[in-house]
N, C-alpha and C positions, 0 to 999 in steps of 0.2 A: 666416192673417189672423186677427187678432180677429175675434171674431162681432158685439163693439161697440166705438163709438170713442164719445166726448164732445164737445159744443163747449160751449164757456162763452160766454154773452150777457150784456150789461146788460138790465136791465128792459123798456127801452124798444126795442132790437134784439128781444128776444122776442115784444113787441105787435104790433111791424109784421112779424114772421116769422108771427103768426099769422092776421094782416089778411091779409098776401099770398098765402098759404102754401104761399113759396117763399121760401131768402135765398140772396143771391149774395154776401155775406160782407160785411164792412165794410171801413174804407176800407185796412187795412194786409192785408186779404185781397186785396182787388183789386193791390193793390201789390207785393203777392206772387205774383200768379195765381192763387193756391188759397186753399181754404178751411182755415181752419188747424181742427186735431181735437188730441185727446189720446188716449192713454190710460188708463185707471181709475188709474194708479200716479202718470202726470202731475199729475194735477189739481190735488192742492193747492200745487205749486210753481209751476206757470202762474198759479193763481187769485194766491198771494201775490207774484207779480213781476208780473201785467199788471192786476191789477182790485185792489191796492190798498184797503183800506180802504170798499169799495163791495159794495152787494148784487149778487149773479150768478144767474143763472139756468143749471142746468146738464142738457145735453139728451143723453141715450143714442141712439144711433142703429144703428140696424141694419145691417150693413155688407154682407148677402146681396145688396143691388139695386146696391150702389154699386162693388161689388168690381173691376169694370175702371178705376174713377174713383179711387180711394184708392191713392196710391203712398205706401210710409215710405222716408221720407228721414231725411237725417242733417241733425240742427238742434243746439238748446243744449245743451250741454255735449257734443256727437258723439250724443246719445243719437236714435234715430229714432224720429221723430213721422209719424203720417198726417194727408198731405193730401189734399183732395178738389179735385179739375180737375173741376169741375162745382157744379154749383146745388143745394142742399139743400132735398128738399121735407118737408112735415109727413109723408108717410107712412111716414118713414124713422125718425121721433121716437118711440122706445115707451116713456120713461119722462123726465119733466120734475122737476127738483128745484129749491127754491133755497135760496143759501146766504149769507151775510156773510163777506165777506173778511176 
């Protein structure tokens, strides 16, 4: 398993996460039953597909405390993506970046 995975958020989702100190996922995550994450190499394509022409916040997440809760499952294009079967807390976020899609 990678030491780090990434979560892309809209700025308002990030503001809500900071305020509550926990993230349970957005509507898509809740419908899927897990929080969608990405490897670093998957970020650009995910941003281009799901966050077209919007500002995003990219969270770098330490997987050390989440090992048992992350499953690598086949998804888009047959690639394996990390899926978090739990909530995400601020203590797992080690870096925050902003980007324009």
